[in-house]
C-alpha positions in Angstrom: 101.4 115.3 149.1 102.4 115.3 145.4 104.0 111.6 144.6 105.8 110.3 141.1 105.9 106.3 141.2 107.4 104.1 138.8 106.5 100.5 139.3 108.9 97.8 137.3 108.7 100.0 134.1 111.4 98.7 131.3 111.2 100.4 127.9 112.9 98.3 125.2 113.8 100.7 121.4 115.4 99.3 118.5 116.1 95.6 120.0 117.5 97.2 122.7 116.2 97.6 126.1 116.7 100.7 127.8 115.7 100.8 130.7 115.5 97.7 132.9 112.7 97.3 135.8 113.1 100.4 137.3 111.0 100.8 140.4 111.2 104.0 142.2 109.1 106.8 144.3 109.5 110.2 144.2 108.2 112.8 146.7 107.2 116.2 147.1 109.9 118.2 148.6 112.6 116.6 147.4 115.6 117.1 144.8 116.4 113.8 143.0 119.5 113.6 141.0 119.5 111.0 138.3 123.6 109.7 137.2 125.0 107.7 135.0 127.2 107.0 132.2 126.1 107.9 128.5 123.6 105.5 127.4 122.5 104.4 130.8 118.9 105.2 130.5 118.5 108.6 132.6 117.0 110.5 129.4 114.2 107.6 128.8 113.7 107.2 132.8 112.4 111.1 133.1 110.4 110.9 129.9 109.1 108.6 131.0 108.2 110.1 134.4 107.3 113.0 132.6 104.5 111.1 130.6 105.7 111.6 127.2 106.5 108.0 127.1 104.7 105.0 127.9 107.1 102.1 128.8 106.0 98.6 127.5 106.4 97.0 131.0 105.1 98.5 134.1 103.8 101.6 134.7 103.7 105.5 136.0 102.0 106.1 139.4 100.8 110.1 139.6 99.5 110.1 143.6 97.8 106.8 143.5 97.1 107.1 139.9 98.4 105.8 136.3 99.8 108.7 134.6 98.7 108.0 131.4 95.0 108.3 133.0 95.3 111.4 133.9 94.2 114.5 130.6 96.7 116.8 129.5 95.9 119.8 131.0 96.5 118.4 134.3 99.2 117.3 133.2 100.4 120.3 131.8 99.4 122.5 135.0 101.6 120.1 137.8 104.5 119.3 135.9 107.2 121.2 133.5 109.6 119.3 131.6 112.7 120.2 130.1 114.4 117.9 127.7 117.9 117.6 127.0 119.3 119.4 124.0 116.0 121.8 123.2 115.9 123.2 120.0 114.1 126.5 118.7 114.1 127.5 115.5 111.9 130.6 115.3 113.3 134.4 116.5 111.0 134.7 119.5 111.8 137.2 122.1 113.2 135.4 125.2 110.6 136.5 127.2 108.1 134.9 124.8 109.5 131.9 125.1 109.9 132.3 128.6 105.9 132.5 128.7 105.4 129.2 126.7 105.8 127.9 129.8 102.8 129.1 130.8 99.5 128.1 128.9 99.7 126.6 125.3 96.7 129.1 124.4 99.1 132.3 123.9 98.4 134.2 120.9 101.1 133.2 118.6 100.8 137.7 117.5 100.7 141.3 120.0 101.3 141.6 122.9 101.6 139.2 125.7 98.4 139.5 128.3 99.3 141.9 131.6 98.5 138.6 134.3 102.2 136.7 132.7 103.9 139.7 133.3 105.0 139.1 137.1 105.5 135.5 136.9 107.9 136.2 133.4 109.9 138.8 134.8 110.3 136.6 138.4 111.7 133.3 136.1 113.7 135.5 133.9 115.4 137.6 137.1 115.9 134.0 138.4 117.7 132.2 135.8 119.7 136.8 135.6 118.5 137.1 132.7 116.3 140.5 132.5 119.0 142.6 130.2 117.7 139.9 127.2 113.7 140.3 128.0 112.8 141.5 124.2 116.6 140.1 122.3 115.3 137.2 120.0 115.8 134.0 121.3 117.5 132.8 118.6 120.8 134.8 118.8 121.3 134.1 122.6 124.9 131.9 123.4 124.5 128.6 124.3 124.5 129.2 127.9 121.7 131.8 128.0 119.3 129.6 125.4 120.3 127.0 127.8 119.0 129.2 131.3 116.3 130.8 128.9 114.5 127.2 128.6 115.0 126.8 132.6 113.3 129.2 132.5 110.4 128.9 130.5 110.4 125.5 132.7 109.9 127.5 136.5 108.0 130.0 134.9 104.3 128.3 136.2 105.3 127.1 139.6 104.5 123.3 138.9 104.4 120.9 141.8 106.4 119.0 139.6 110.1 119.4 137.4 111.9 117.5 135.5 114.7 118.9 134.1 117.2 116.5 132.3 120.8 117.7 132.1 119.7 121.6 132.5 122.7 122.6 133.2 124.8 121.3 130.4 126.4 124.2 128.6 126.5 126.7 131.6 129.7 128.6 132.8 130.6 127.6 136.7 128.7 130.2 138.1 125.3 129.8 136.0 125.7 126.5 137.1 126.5 127.0 140.6 123.4 129.6 140.6 121.1 126.7 138.7 121.6 124.3 141.0 121.0 125.9 144.2 117.5 127.2 142.6 116.4 123.9 141.9 117.4 123.0 145.6 115.5 125.8 147.0 111.9 125.2 144.6 112.4 121.4 146.1 113.2 123.1 150.0 110.2 125.1 148.8 107.9 121.4 148.4 108.2 121.1 144.8 109.7 117.4 143.7 112.3 118.2 141.6 113.9 115.2 139.0 117.0 116.3 137.2 119.7 114.1 135.3 122.7 115.1 136.1 126.6 114.8 135.0 128.3 116.7 137.5 128.8 114.6 140.3 130.1 117.7 142.7 126.8 119.5 142.2 124.8 117.0 142.5 126.7 115.2 145.1 126.4 119.0 147.3 122.4 119.8 146.1 120.3 117.0 145.3 118.4 115.6 148.3 118.8 111.9 146.7 120.8 110.4 144.4 119.2 107.2 142.0 122.7 105.7 139.4 121.1 104.2 136.6 123.5 101.3 134.4 123.1 99.5 131.9 118.7 101.0 131.9 119.0 99.3 135.9 119.1 101.2 138.9 122.8 100.3 141.1 121.9 102.6 143.6 118.9 104.4 145.3 120.3 106.7 148.0 120.4 109.4 150.1 124.3 110.4 149.0 127.0 109.6 146.6 130.2 107.4 147.8 133.1 106.6 146.3 132.8 102.9 145.6 129.2 104.1 143.9 130.9 106.0 141.2 133.9 103.2 141.0 131.5 100.9 140.1 128.7 103.4 138.2 131.6 105.3 135.7 135.1 103.2 136.1 136.7 105.7 138.3 138.6 107.0 141.2 136.6 109.3 143.0 138.8 111.0 146.4 136.4 113.3 148.3 136.8 116.7 149.8 135.1 119.2 151.9 131.9 118.3 153.8 128.0 120.0 153.0 127.5 122.8 150.7 132.0 122.7 149.7 131.2 118.6 149.1 133.3 117.7 145.8 135.1 114.9 144.4 138.4 115.0 142.2 138.0 111.9 139.9 141.0 109.8 138.6 141.1 107.5 135.4 141.6 104.0 136.2 145.6 104.3 136.3 146.2 106.9 138.3 146.4 106.1 141.9 
């Protein structure tokens, strides 16, 4: 069973501490939303959990093995990572962009191997990009490109999916569809970790919520509460609904 563990990890950049002794455990089948204000350390934590950033102190373990001792090939097979604000400079097709999530040994030119076609087709369908399959990825809208990058991350159906703000820039329909997709993957046994800013969608879909403030874990709980939102973001939250219809209306500190 997949288990990803952070043990007292700390990260400093430019003389500033970004993460402060963060510890957490993540297991297969969980959908963990990482929340917090800007600069809280969310992206840094996700990079460390993905094995792309080595903590200055502490360590990250994958199935009880230090992550820095797992080969890059083994790690690439087991986990996929979607960074915040990904970029693409060359006009490859959406199909080929998505295929990059399958292997680093794809041919630079020529047709894609036929064996990749079913997985690519599935990822494109899941992210509502079937019609854009042959379109140059550099001509996509911002939201379409975000969905194409998510398709690239999920095309291999990894054991661990780490995505940094995957719904930023998406219209409401596609944001909700993407969150439903991530929660479905978790229900099927994948470990999903996502940094998010939409508190309502996090409350509706995540099975667990980790809240960071100033690089430290403020809370690691099964649900998001009005008190926690106030402590983390300094705003009042009025809850509404329950379960799949749960949501929050946010009020400024001056509103009653």
